[in-house]
PDB file of N, CA, C and O in Angstrom, chain B, residues numbered from 101:
ATOM      1  N   MET B 101     -23.953 -54.621   7.705  1.00  0.00           N
ATOM      2  CA  MET B 101     -24.947 -53.790   7.107  1.00  0.00           C
ATOM      3  C   MET B 101     -25.120 -54.264   5.674  1.00  0.00           C
ATOM      4  O   MET B 101     -24.138 -54.478   4.963  1.00  0.00           O
ATOM      5  N   VAL B 102     -26.344 -54.426   5.257  1.00  0.00           N
ATOM      6  CA  VAL B 102     -26.630 -54.852   3.886  1.00  0.00           C
ATOM      7  C   VAL B 102     -27.284 -53.690   3.141  1.00  0.00           C
ATOM      8  O   VAL B 102     -28.264 -53.105   3.602  1.00  0.00           O
ATOM      9  N   LEU B 103     -26.722 -53.377   1.990  1.00  0.00           N
ATOM     10  CA  LEU B 103     -27.239 -52.323   1.136  1.00  0.00           C
ATOM     11  C   LEU B 103     -27.731 -52.970  -0.155  1.00  0.00           C
ATOM     12  O   LEU B 103     -26.953 -53.592  -0.879  1.00  0.00           O
ATOM     13  N   ILE B 104     -29.019 -52.824  -0.439  1.00  0.00           N
ATOM     14  CA  ILE B 104     -29.592 -53.387  -1.658  1.00  0.00           C
ATOM     15  C   ILE B 104     -29.832 -52.256  -2.643  1.00  0.00           C
ATOM     16  O   ILE B 104     -30.422 -51.228  -2.311  1.00  0.00           O
ATOM     17  N   SER B 105     -29.354 -52.477  -3.877  1.00  0.00           N
ATOM     18  CA  SER B 105     -29.439 -51.463  -4.924  1.00  0.00           C
ATOM     19  C   SER B 105     -30.182 -52.027  -6.129  1.00  0.00           C
ATOM     20  O   SER B 105     -30.222 -53.240  -6.336  1.00  0.00           O
ATOM     21  N   ASP B 106     -30.764 -51.144  -6.912  1.00  0.00           N
ATOM     22  CA  ASP B 106     -31.410 -51.597  -8.142  1.00  0.00           C
ATOM     23  C   ASP B 106     -30.386 -51.962  -9.212  1.00  0.00           C
ATOM     24  O   ASP B 106     -30.762 -52.420 -10.291  1.00  0.00           O
ATOM     25  N   GLY B 107     -29.104 -51.767  -8.930  1.00  0.00           N
ATOM     26  CA  GLY B 107     -28.052 -52.152  -9.855  1.00  0.00           C
ATOM     27  C   GLY B 107     -27.769 -51.157 -10.948  1.00  0.00           C
ATOM     28  O   GLY B 107     -26.860 -51.365 -11.753  1.00  0.00           O
ATOM     29  N   THR B 108     -28.525 -50.081 -10.998  1.00  0.00           N
ATOM     30  CA  THR B 108     -28.309 -49.055 -12.007  1.00  0.00           C
ATOM     31  C   THR B 108     -27.065 -48.259 -11.649  1.00  0.00           C
ATOM     32  O   THR B 108     -26.900 -47.816 -10.512  1.00  0.00           O
ATOM     33  N   ASP B 109     -26.206 -48.085 -12.618  1.00  0.00           N
ATOM     34  CA  ASP B 109     -24.988 -47.321 -12.396  1.00  0.00           C
ATOM     35  C   ASP B 109     -25.316 -45.844 -12.528  1.00  0.00           C
ATOM     36  O   ASP B 109     -25.328 -45.295 -13.630  1.00  0.00           O
ATOM     37  N   THR B 110     -25.581 -45.214 -11.404  1.00  0.00           N
ATOM     38  CA  THR B 110     -25.900 -43.787 -11.385  1.00  0.00           C
ATOM     39  C   THR B 110     -24.786 -43.037 -10.686  1.00  0.00           C
ATOM     40  O   THR B 110     -25.018 -42.112  -9.907  1.00  0.00           O
ATOM     41  N   ARG B 111     -23.595 -43.454 -10.983  1.00  0.00           N
ATOM     42  CA  ARG B 111     -22.424 -42.885 -10.334  1.00  0.00           C
ATOM     43  C   ARG B 111     -22.436 -41.369 -10.441  1.00  0.00           C
ATOM     44  O   ARG B 111     -22.510 -40.800 -11.530  1.00  0.00           O
ATOM     45  N   GLY B 112     -22.362 -40.753  -9.314  1.00  0.00           N
ATOM     46  CA  GLY B 112     -22.317 -39.300  -9.276  1.00  0.00           C
ATOM     47  C   GLY B 112     -20.887 -38.824  -9.404  1.00  0.00           C
ATOM     48  O   GLY B 112     -20.114 -39.344 -10.207  1.00  0.00           O
ATOM     49  N   ASP B 113     -20.556 -37.865  -8.633  1.00  0.00           N
ATOM     50  CA  ASP B 113     -19.226 -37.271  -8.621  1.00  0.00           C
ATOM     51  C   ASP B 113     -18.211 -38.276  -8.068  1.00  0.00           C
ATOM     52  O   ASP B 113     -18.390 -38.807  -6.972  1.00  0.00           O
ATOM     53  N   ALA B 114     -17.152 -38.531  -8.830  1.00  0.00           N
ATOM     54  CA  ALA B 114     -16.123 -39.484  -8.408  1.00  0.00           C
ATOM     55  C   ALA B 114     -15.476 -39.051  -7.095  1.00  0.00           C
ATOM     56  O   ALA B 114     -15.104 -39.895  -6.279  1.00  0.00           O
ATOM     57  N   GLU B 115     -15.342 -37.764  -6.889  1.00  0.00           N
ATOM     58  CA  GLU B 115     -14.721 -37.278  -5.649  1.00  0.00           C
ATOM     59  C   GLU B 115     -15.598 -37.592  -4.445  1.00  0.00           C
ATOM     60  O   GLU B 115     -15.080 -37.889  -3.369  1.00  0.00           O
ATOM     61  N   ASP B 116     -16.923 -37.532  -4.608  1.00  0.00           N
ATOM     62  CA  ASP B 116     -17.819 -37.891  -3.507  1.00  0.00           C
ATOM     63  C   ASP B 116     -17.637 -39.352  -3.121  1.00  0.00           C
ATOM     64  O   ASP B 116     -17.598 -39.676  -1.934  1.00  0.00           O
ATOM     65  N   LEU B 117     -17.525 -40.238  -4.110  1.00  0.00           N
ATOM     66  CA  LEU B 117     -17.305 -41.651  -3.836  1.00  0.00           C
ATOM     67  C   LEU B 117     -15.959 -41.850  -3.158  1.00  0.00           C
ATOM     68  O   LEU B 117     -15.862 -42.600  -2.187  1.00  0.00           O
ATOM     69  N   ASN B 118     -14.927 -41.193  -3.652  1.00  0.00           N
ATOM     70  CA  ASN B 118     -13.600 -41.310  -3.047  1.00  0.00           C
ATOM     71  C   ASN B 118     -13.615 -40.854  -1.596  1.00  0.00           C
ATOM     72  O   ASN B 118     -12.991 -41.479  -0.738  1.00  0.00           O
ATOM     73  N   GLU B 119     -14.325 -39.770  -1.321  1.00  0.00           N
ATOM     74  CA  GLU B 119     -14.421 -39.269   0.052  1.00  0.00           C
ATOM     75  C   GLU B 119     -15.161 -40.265   0.943  1.00  0.00           C
ATOM     76  O   GLU B 119     -14.758 -40.502   2.081  1.00  0.00           O
ATOM     77  N   LEU B 120     -16.240 -40.846   0.425  1.00  0.00           N
ATOM     78  CA  LEU B 120     -16.986 -41.845   1.188  1.00  0.00           C
ATOM     79  C   LEU B 120     -16.106 -43.046   1.510  1.00  0.00           C
ATOM     80  O   LEU B 120     -16.090 -43.516   2.648  1.00  0.00           O
ATOM     81  N   VAL B 121     -15.380 -43.542   0.525  1.00  0.00           N
ATOM     82  CA  VAL B 121     -14.502 -44.697   0.736  1.00  0.00           C
ATOM     83  C   VAL B 121     -13.422 -44.374   1.762  1.00  0.00           C
ATOM     84  O   VAL B 121     -13.136 -45.188   2.640  1.00  0.00           O
ATOM     85  N   ARG B 122     -12.822 -43.193   1.658  1.00  0.00           N
ATOM     86  CA  ARG B 122     -11.802 -42.777   2.643  1.00  0.00           C
ATOM     87  C   ARG B 122     -12.390 -42.732   4.042  1.00  0.00           C
ATOM     88  O   ARG B 122     -11.778 -43.217   4.994  1.00  0.00           O
ATOM     89  N   THR B 123     -13.576 -42.150   4.167  1.00  0.00           N
ATOM     90  CA  THR B 123     -14.229 -42.039   5.474  1.00  0.00           C
ATOM     91  C   THR B 123     -14.552 -43.409   6.042  1.00  0.00           C
ATOM     92  O   THR B 123     -14.330 -43.654   7.228  1.00  0.00           O
ATOM     93  N   LEU B 124     -15.070 -44.300   5.218  1.00  0.00           N
ATOM     94  CA  LEU B 124     -15.388 -45.649   5.688  1.00  0.00           C
ATOM     95  C   LEU B 124     -14.137 -46.355   6.204  1.00  0.00           C
ATOM     96  O   LEU B 124     -14.181 -47.021   7.238  1.00  0.00           O
ATOM     97  N   LYS B 125     -13.029 -46.212   5.491  1.00  0.00           N
ATOM     98  CA  LYS B 125     -11.781 -46.839   5.922  1.00  0.00           C
ATOM     99  C   LYS B 125     -11.280 -46.231   7.227  1.00  0.00           C
ATOM    100  O   LYS B 125     -10.832 -46.956   8.116  1.00  0.00           O
ATOM    101  N   GLN B 126     -11.351 -44.910   7.351  1.00  0.00           N
ATOM    102  CA  GLN B 126     -10.868 -44.228   8.548  1.00  0.00           C
ATOM    103  C   GLN B 126     -11.709 -44.547   9.777  1.00  0.00           C
ATOM    104  O   GLN B 126     -11.186 -44.629  10.888  1.00  0.00           O
ATOM    105  N   GLU B 127     -13.003 -44.726   9.580  1.00  0.00           N
ATOM    106  CA  GLU B 127     -13.917 -44.928  10.700  1.00  0.00           C
ATOM    107  C   GLU B 127     -14.000 -46.379  11.168  1.00  0.00           C
ATOM    108  O   GLU B 127     -14.640 -46.664  12.180  1.00  0.00           O
ATOM    109  N   GLN B 128     -13.367 -47.291  10.449  1.00  0.00           N
ATOM    110  CA  GLN B 128     -13.430 -48.702  10.833  1.00  0.00           C
ATOM    111  C   GLN B 128     -12.804 -48.906  12.207  1.00  0.00           C
ATOM    112  O   GLN B 128     -11.707 -48.419  12.483  1.00  0.00           O
ATOM    113  N   ASP B 129     -13.504 -49.621  13.046  1.00  0.00           N
ATOM    114  CA  ASP B 129     -13.010 -50.001  14.365  1.00  0.00           C
ATOM    115  C   ASP B 129     -12.601 -51.461  14.282  1.00  0.00           C
ATOM    116  O   ASP B 129     -13.453 -52.335  14.119  1.00  0.00           O
ATOM    117  N   ARG B 130     -11.315 -51.735  14.392  1.00  0.00           N
ATOM    118  CA  ARG B 130     -10.823 -53.106  14.255  1.00  0.00           C
ATOM    119  C   ARG B 130     -11.408 -54.036  15.316  1.00  0.00           C
ATOM    120  O   ARG B 130     -11.533 -55.240  15.090  1.00  0.00           O
ATOM    121  N   GLU B 131     -11.757 -53.491  16.442  1.00  0.00           N
ATOM    122  CA  GLU B 131     -12.332 -54.291  17.535  1.00  0.00           C
ATOM    123  C   GLU B 131     -13.804 -54.631  17.266  1.00  0.00           C
ATOM    124  O   GLU B 131     -14.280 -55.702  17.640  1.00  0.00           O
ATOM    125  N   LYS B 132     -14.507 -53.714  16.620  1.00  0.00           N
ATOM    126  CA  LYS B 132     -15.931 -53.897  16.330  1.00  0.00           C
ATOM    127  C   LYS B 132     -16.212 -53.486  14.883  1.00  0.00           C
ATOM    128  O   LYS B 132     -16.840 -52.455  14.642  1.00  0.00           O
ATOM    129  N   PRO B 133     -15.756 -54.279  13.931  1.00  0.00           N
ATOM    130  CA  PRO B 133     -15.928 -53.884  12.519  1.00  0.00           C
ATOM    131  C   PRO B 133     -17.397 -53.919  12.096  1.00  0.00           C
ATOM    132  O   PRO B 133     -18.185 -54.742  12.562  1.00  0.00           O
ATOM    133  N   VAL B 134     -17.725 -53.013  11.214  1.00  0.00           N
ATOM    134  CA  VAL B 134     -19.036 -52.996  10.572  1.00  0.00           C
ATOM    135  C   VAL B 134     -18.777 -53.216   9.082  1.00  0.00           C
ATOM    136  O   VAL B 134     -18.171 -52.380   8.412  1.00  0.00           O
ATOM    137  N   TYR B 135     -19.244 -54.345   8.586  1.00  0.00           N
ATOM    138  CA  TYR B 135     -19.056 -54.685   7.183  1.00  0.00           C
ATOM    139  C   TYR B 135     -20.260 -54.223   6.382  1.00  0.00           C
ATOM    140  O   TYR B 135     -21.403 -54.380   6.812  1.00  0.00           O
ATOM    141  N   ILE B 136     -19.999 -53.658   5.227  1.00  0.00           N
ATOM    142  CA  ILE B 136     -21.077 -53.298   4.319  1.00  0.00           C
ATOM    143  C   ILE B 136     -21.070 -54.326   3.193  1.00  0.00           C
ATOM    144  O   ILE B 136     -20.068 -54.502   2.501  1.00  0.00           O
ATOM    145  N   VAL B 137     -22.198 -54.997   3.023  1.00  0.00           N
ATOM    146  CA  VAL B 137     -22.381 -55.958   1.947  1.00  0.00           C
ATOM    147  C   VAL B 137     -23.399 -55.356   0.994  1.00  0.00           C
ATOM    148  O   VAL B 137     -24.490 -54.962   1.405  1.00  0.00           O
ATOM    149  N   THR B 138     -23.038 -55.287  -0.281  1.00  0.00           N
ATOM    150  CA  THR B 138     -23.954 -54.705  -1.259  1.00  0.00           C
ATOM    151  C   THR B 138     -24.535 -55.809  -2.139  1.00  0.00           C
ATOM    152  O   THR B 138     -23.838 -56.735  -2.553  1.00  0.00           O
ATOM    153  N   LEU B 139     -25.823 -55.682  -2.410  1.00  0.00           N
ATOM    154  CA  LEU B 139     -26.539 -56.595  -3.298  1.00  0.00           C
ATOM    155  C   LEU B 139     -27.177 -55.757  -4.398  1.00  0.00           C
ATOM    156  O   LEU B 139     -27.997 -54.881  -4.125  1.00  0.00           O
ATOM    157  N   ALA B 140     -26.800 -56.028  -5.632  1.00  0.00           N
ATOM    158  CA  ALA B 140     -27.342 -55.276  -6.767  1.00  0.00           C
ATOM    159  C   ALA B 140     -28.278 -56.170  -7.566  1.00  0.00           C
ATOM    160  O   ALA B 140     -27.930 -57.299  -7.912  1.00  0.00           O
ATOM    161  N   ILE B 141     -29.452 -55.664  -7.852  1.00  0.00           N
ATOM    162  CA  ILE B 141     -30.412 -56.404  -8.663  1.00  0.00           C
ATOM    163  C   ILE B 141     -30.082 -56.125 -10.126  1.00  0.00           C
ATOM    164  O   ILE B 141     -30.556 -55.155 -10.719  1.00  0.00           O
ATOM    165  N   THR B 142     -29.256 -57.004 -10.688  1.00  0.00           N
ATOM    166  CA  THR B 142     -28.804 -56.856 -12.065  1.00  0.00           C
ATOM    167  C   THR B 142     -28.281 -58.199 -12.555  1.00  0.00           C
ATOM    168  O   THR B 142     -27.834 -59.025 -11.759  1.00  0.00           O
ATOM    169  N   ASP B 143     -28.338 -58.415 -13.854  1.00  0.00           N
ATOM    170  CA  ASP B 143     -27.842 -59.666 -14.418  1.00  0.00           C
ATOM    171  C   ASP B 143     -26.319 -59.700 -14.511  1.00  0.00           C
ATOM    172  O   ASP B 143     -25.722 -60.775 -14.565  1.00  0.00           O
ATOM    173  N   GLY B 144     -25.708 -58.556 -14.531  1.00  0.00           N
ATOM    174  CA  GLY B 144     -24.257 -58.500 -14.686  1.00  0.00           C
ATOM    175  C   GLY B 144     -23.553 -58.445 -13.342  1.00  0.00           C
ATOM    176  O   GLY B 144     -24.080 -58.869 -12.313  1.00  0.00           O
ATOM    177  N   GLU B 145     -22.366 -57.917 -13.390  1.00  0.00           N
ATOM    178  CA  GLU B 145     -21.573 -57.705 -12.179  1.00  0.00           C
ATOM    179  C   GLU B 145     -22.138 -56.530 -11.392  1.00  0.00           C
ATOM    180  O   GLU B 145     -22.791 -55.655 -11.961  1.00  0.00           O
ATOM    181  N   PRO B 146     -21.890 -56.506 -10.080  1.00  0.00           N
ATOM    182  CA  PRO B 146     -22.304 -55.325  -9.314  1.00  0.00           C
ATOM    183  C   PRO B 146     -21.564 -54.087  -9.837  1.00  0.00           C
ATOM    184  O   PRO B 146     -20.415 -54.189 -10.268  1.00  0.00           O
ATOM    185  N   PRO B 147     -22.212 -52.932  -9.802  1.00  0.00           N
ATOM    186  CA  PRO B 147     -21.532 -51.706 -10.229  1.00  0.00           C
ATOM    187  C   PRO B 147     -20.252 -51.465  -9.421  1.00  0.00           C
ATOM    188  O   PRO B 147     -20.176 -51.803  -8.239  1.00  0.00           O
ATOM    189  N   GLN B 148     -19.267 -50.884 -10.071  1.00  0.00           N
ATOM    190  CA  GLN B 148     -17.959 -50.659  -9.447  1.00  0.00           C
ATOM    191  C   GLN B 148     -18.066 -49.833  -8.161  1.00  0.00           C
ATOM    192  O   GLN B 148     -17.343 -50.097  -7.201  1.00  0.00           O
ATOM    193  N   ASP B 149     -18.955 -48.843  -8.132  1.00  0.00           N
ATOM    194  CA  ASP B 149     -19.045 -48.017  -6.927  1.00  0.00           C
ATOM    195  C   ASP B 149     -19.522 -48.842  -5.732  1.00  0.00           C
ATOM    196  O   ASP B 149     -19.072 -48.610  -4.610  1.00  0.00           O
ATOM    197  N   LEU B 150     -20.424 -49.800  -5.952  1.00  0.00           N
ATOM    198  CA  LEU B 150     -20.864 -50.664  -4.849  1.00  0.00           C
ATOM    199  C   LEU B 150     -19.722 -51.553  -4.373  1.00  0.00           C
ATOM    200  O   LEU B 150     -19.571 -51.782  -3.173  1.00  0.00           O
ATOM    201  N   LYS B 151     -18.921 -52.053  -5.307  1.00  0.00           N
ATOM    202  CA  LYS B 151     -17.761 -52.865  -4.943  1.00  0.00           C
ATOM    203  C   LYS B 151     -16.798 -52.065  -4.072  1.00  0.00           C
ATOM    204  O   LYS B 151     -16.297 -52.565  -3.065  1.00  0.00           O
ATOM    205  N   GLU B 152     -16.548 -50.832  -4.462  1.00  0.00           N
ATOM    206  CA  GLU B 152     -15.612 -49.993  -3.720  1.00  0.00           C
ATOM    207  C   GLU B 152     -16.118 -49.718  -2.304  1.00  0.00           C
ATOM    208  O   GLU B 152     -15.339 -49.733  -1.351  1.00  0.00           O
ATOM    209  N   ILE B 153     -17.401 -49.472  -2.170  1.00  0.00           N
ATOM    210  CA  ILE B 153     -17.985 -49.204  -0.854  1.00  0.00           C
ATOM    211  C   ILE B 153     -17.841 -50.427   0.046  1.00  0.00           C
ATOM    212  O   ILE B 153     -17.401 -50.302   1.189  1.00  0.00           O
ATOM    213  N   SER B 154     -18.202 -51.600  -0.450  1.00  0.00           N
ATOM    214  CA  SER B 154     -18.116 -52.777   0.400  1.00  0.00           C
ATOM    215  C   SER B 154     -16.674 -53.165   0.699  1.00  0.00           C
ATOM    216  O   SER B 154     -16.361 -53.554   1.824  1.00  0.00           O
ATOM    217  N   GLU B 155     -15.797 -53.065  -0.285  1.00  0.00           N
ATOM    218  CA  GLU B 155     -14.394 -53.408  -0.062  1.00  0.00           C
ATOM    219  C   GLU B 155     -13.748 -52.501   0.982  1.00  0.00           C
ATOM    220  O   GLU B 155     -12.858 -52.937   1.713  1.00  0.00           O
ATOM    221  N   ALA B 156     -14.181 -51.260   1.057  1.00  0.00           N
ATOM    222  CA  ALA B 156     -13.614 -50.321   2.031  1.00  0.00           C
ATOM    223  C   ALA B 156     -13.852 -50.784   3.467  1.00  0.00           C
ATOM    224  O   ALA B 156     -13.118 -50.393   4.374  1.00  0.00           O
ATOM    225  N   THR B 157     -14.865 -51.606   3.675  1.00  0.00           N
ATOM    226  CA  THR B 157     -15.194 -52.062   5.032  1.00  0.00           C
ATOM    227  C   THR B 157     -14.860 -53.533   5.253  1.00  0.00           C
ATOM    228  O   THR B 157     -15.105 -54.069   6.334  1.00  0.00           O
ATOM    229  N   GLY B 158     -14.306 -54.185   4.240  1.00  0.00           N
ATOM    230  CA  GLY B 158     -14.037 -55.614   4.351  1.00  0.00           C
ATOM    231  C   GLY B 158     -15.237 -56.459   3.987  1.00  0.00           C
ATOM    232  O   GLY B 158     -15.225 -57.677   4.164  1.00  0.00           O
ATOM    233  N   GLY B 159     -16.280 -55.813   3.476  1.00  0.00           N
ATOM    234  CA  GLY B 159     -17.486 -56.524   3.071  1.00  0.00           C
ATOM    235  C   GLY B 159     -17.367 -57.051   1.658  1.00  0.00           C
ATOM    236  O   GLY B 159     -16.294 -57.015   1.057  1.00  0.00           O
ATOM    237  N   THR B 160     -18.462 -57.535   1.138  1.00  0.00           N
ATOM    238  CA  THR B 160     -18.477 -58.111  -0.198  1.00  0.00           C
ATOM    239  C   THR B 160     -19.610 -57.497  -1.017  1.00  0.00           C
ATOM    240  O   THR B 160     -20.523 -56.873  -0.476  1.00  0.00           O
ATOM    241  N   SER B 161     -19.529 -57.688  -2.329  1.00  0.00           N
ATOM    242  CA  SER B 161     -20.521 -57.139  -3.240  1.00  0.00           C
ATOM    243  C   SER B 161     -21.027 -58.259  -4.135  1.00  0.00           C
ATOM    244  O   SER B 161     -20.240 -59.049  -4.656  1.00  0.00           O
ATOM    245  N   HIS B 162     -22.341 -58.324  -4.313  1.00  0.00           N
ATOM    246  CA  HIS B 162     -22.962 -59.406  -5.082  1.00  0.00           C
ATOM    247  C   HIS B 162     -24.020 -58.835  -6.011  1.00  0.00           C
ATOM    248  O   HIS B 162     -24.511 -57.722  -5.825  1.00  0.00           O
ATOM    249  N   ALA B 163     -24.359 -59.642  -7.028  1.00  0.00           N
ATOM    250  CA  ALA B 163     -25.416 -59.253  -7.961  1.00  0.00           C
ATOM    251  C   ALA B 163     -26.284 -60.463  -8.245  1.00  0.00           C
ATOM    252  O   ALA B 163     -25.829 -61.606  -8.187  1.00  0.00           O
ATOM    253  N   GLY B 164     -27.531 -60.192  -8.549  1.00  0.00           N
ATOM    254  CA  GLY B 164     -28.462 -61.247  -8.927  1.00  0.00           C
ATOM    255  C   GLY B 164     -29.547 -60.659  -9.804  1.00  0.00           C
ATOM    256  O   GLY B 164     -30.003 -59.536  -9.587  1.00  0.00           O
ATOM    257  N   GLY B 165     -29.953 -61.429 -10.793  1.00  0.00           N
ATOM    258  CA  GLY B 165     -30.937 -60.926 -11.741  1.00  0.00           C
ATOM    259  C   GLY B 165     -32.376 -61.186 -11.361  1.00  0.00           C
ATOM    260  O   GLY B 165     -33.294 -60.694 -12.017  1.00  0.00           O
ATOM    261  N   SER B 166     -32.584 -61.968 -10.294  1.00  0.00           N
ATOM    262  CA  SER B 166     -33.953 -62.278  -9.883  1.00  0.00           C
ATOM    263  C   SER B 166     -34.074 -62.175  -8.370  1.00  0.00           C
ATOM    264  O   SER B 166     -33.075 -62.133  -7.652  1.00  0.00           O
ATOM    265  N   LEU B 167     -35.289 -62.136  -7.912  1.00  0.00           N
ATOM    266  CA  LEU B 167     -35.534 -62.086  -6.471  1.00  0.00           C
ATOM    267  C   LEU B 167     -34.937 -63.312  -5.792  1.00  0.00           C
ATOM    268  O   LEU B 167     -34.371 -63.200  -4.704  1.00  0.00           O
ATOM    269  N   GLN B 168     -35.053 -64.461  -6.409  1.00  0.00           N
ATOM    270  CA  GLN B 168     -34.493 -65.682  -5.833  1.00  0.00           C
ATOM    271  C   GLN B 168     -32.969 -65.578  -5.718  1.00  0.00           C
ATOM    272  O   GLN B 168     -32.398 -65.978  -4.704  1.00  0.00           O
ATOM    273  N   ASP B 169     -32.303 -65.041  -6.756  1.00  0.00           N
ATOM    274  CA  ASP B 169     -30.849 -64.848  -6.700  1.00  0.00           C
ATOM    275  C   ASP B 169     -30.465 -63.955  -5.525  1.00  0.00           C
ATOM    276  O   ASP B 169     -29.539 -64.265  -4.775  1.00  0.00           O
ATOM    277  N   ILE B 170     -31.178 -62.854  -5.372  1.00  0.00           N
ATOM    278  CA  ILE B 170     -30.876 -61.912  -4.293  1.00  0.00           C
ATOM    279  C   ILE B 170     -31.113 -62.575  -2.934  1.00  0.00           C
ATOM    280  O   ILE B 170     -30.301 -62.413  -2.023  1.00  0.00           O
ATOM    281  N   GLN B 171     -32.198 -63.310  -2.786  1.00  0.00           N
ATOM    282  CA  GLN B 171     -32.479 -64.000  -1.525  1.00  0.00           C
ATOM    283  C   GLN B 171     -31.371 -64.989  -1.186  1.00  0.00           C
ATOM    284  O   GLN B 171     -30.929 -65.055  -0.040  1.00  0.00           O
ATOM    285  N   GLU B 172     -30.919 -65.760  -2.177  1.00  0.00           N
ATOM    286  CA  GLU B 172     -29.848 -66.729  -1.945  1.00  0.00           C
ATOM    287  C   GLU B 172     -28.561 -66.041  -1.524  1.00  0.00           C
ATOM    288  O   GLU B 172     -27.883 -66.501  -0.605  1.00  0.00           O
ATOM    289  N   ARG B 173     -28.220 -64.952  -2.181  1.00  0.00           N
ATOM    290  CA  ARG B 173     -26.992 -64.228  -1.832  1.00  0.00           C
ATOM    291  C   ARG B 173     -27.112 -63.576  -0.454  1.00  0.00           C
ATOM    292  O   ARG B 173     -26.143 -63.529   0.304  1.00  0.00           O
ATOM    293  N   TYR B 174     -28.294 -63.080  -0.140  1.00  0.00           N
ATOM    294  CA  TYR B 174     -28.522 -62.479   1.174  1.00  0.00           C
ATOM    295  C   TYR B 174     -28.364 -63.536   2.273  1.00  0.00           C
ATOM    296  O   TYR B 174     -27.690 -63.293   3.274  1.00  0.00           O
ATOM    297  N   LEU B 175     -28.974 -64.690   2.092  1.00  0.00           N
ATOM    298  CA  LEU B 175     -28.864 -65.755   3.092  1.00  0.00           C
ATOM    299  C   LEU B 175     -27.425 -66.249   3.209  1.00  0.00           C
ATOM    300  O   LEU B 175     -26.955 -66.544   4.308  1.00  0.00           O
ATOM    301  N   HIS B 176     -26.733 -66.338   2.086  1.00  0.00           N
ATOM    302  CA  HIS B 176     -25.319 -66.727   2.123  1.00  0.00           C
ATOM    303  C   HIS B 176     -24.504 -65.706   2.915  1.00  0.00           C
ATOM    304  O   HIS B 176     -23.646 -66.065   3.722  1.00  0.00           O
ATOM    305  N   THR B 177     -24.788 -64.432   2.668  1.00  0.00           N
ATOM    306  CA  THR B 177     -24.068 -63.362   3.371  1.00  0.00           C
ATOM    307  C   THR B 177     -24.280 -63.459   4.868  1.00  0.00           C
ATOM    308  O   THR B 177     -23.333 -63.305   5.639  1.00  0.00           O
ATOM    309  N   LEU B 178     -25.500 -63.712   5.287  1.00  0.00           N
ATOM    310  CA  LEU B 178     -25.784 -63.847   6.723  1.00  0.00           C
ATOM    311  C   LEU B 178     -25.006 -65.009   7.334  1.00  0.00           C
ATOM    312  O   LEU B 178     -24.580 -64.936   8.487  1.00  0.00           O
ATOM    313  N   SER B 179     -24.825 -66.057   6.581  1.00  0.00           N
ATOM    314  CA  SER B 179     -24.112 -67.219   7.119  1.00  0.00           C
ATOM    315  C   SER B 179     -22.600 -66.997   7.211  1.00  0.00           C
ATOM    316  O   SER B 179     -21.926 -67.649   8.008  1.00  0.00           O
ATOM    317  N   VAL B 180     -22.072 -66.090   6.409  1.00  0.00           N
ATOM    318  CA  VAL B 180     -20.626 -65.838   6.386  1.00  0.00           C
ATOM    319  C   VAL B 180     -20.199 -64.896   7.511  1.00  0.00           C
ATOM    320  O   VAL B 180     -19.161 -65.100   8.140  1.00  0.00           O
ATOM    321  N   PHE B 181     -20.997 -63.877   7.756  1.00  0.00           N
ATOM    322  CA  PHE B 181     -20.629 -62.887   8.766  1.00  0.00           C
ATOM    323  C   PHE B 181     -21.306 -63.263  10.020  1.00  0.00           C
ATOM    324  O   PHE B 181     -21.155 -62.579  11.033  1.00  0.00           O
TER     325      PHE B 181
END
């Protein structure tokens, strides 16, 4: 699963994020894993909450400052999984 974000850190309640991460870890099926890959449209690093979400599923988190950067990371992600 690919989640694309505008890269804005709009972190809500920390407990909500913690609950989401716990649920994602608990719901993982080792036989049929669903990886969440996050792509943030930003010049810097992906926001920490996106990293936590993808790491909970064994996925990865990426950032790119331009449409071309995001396209390259998306295509790379498809080739890895």
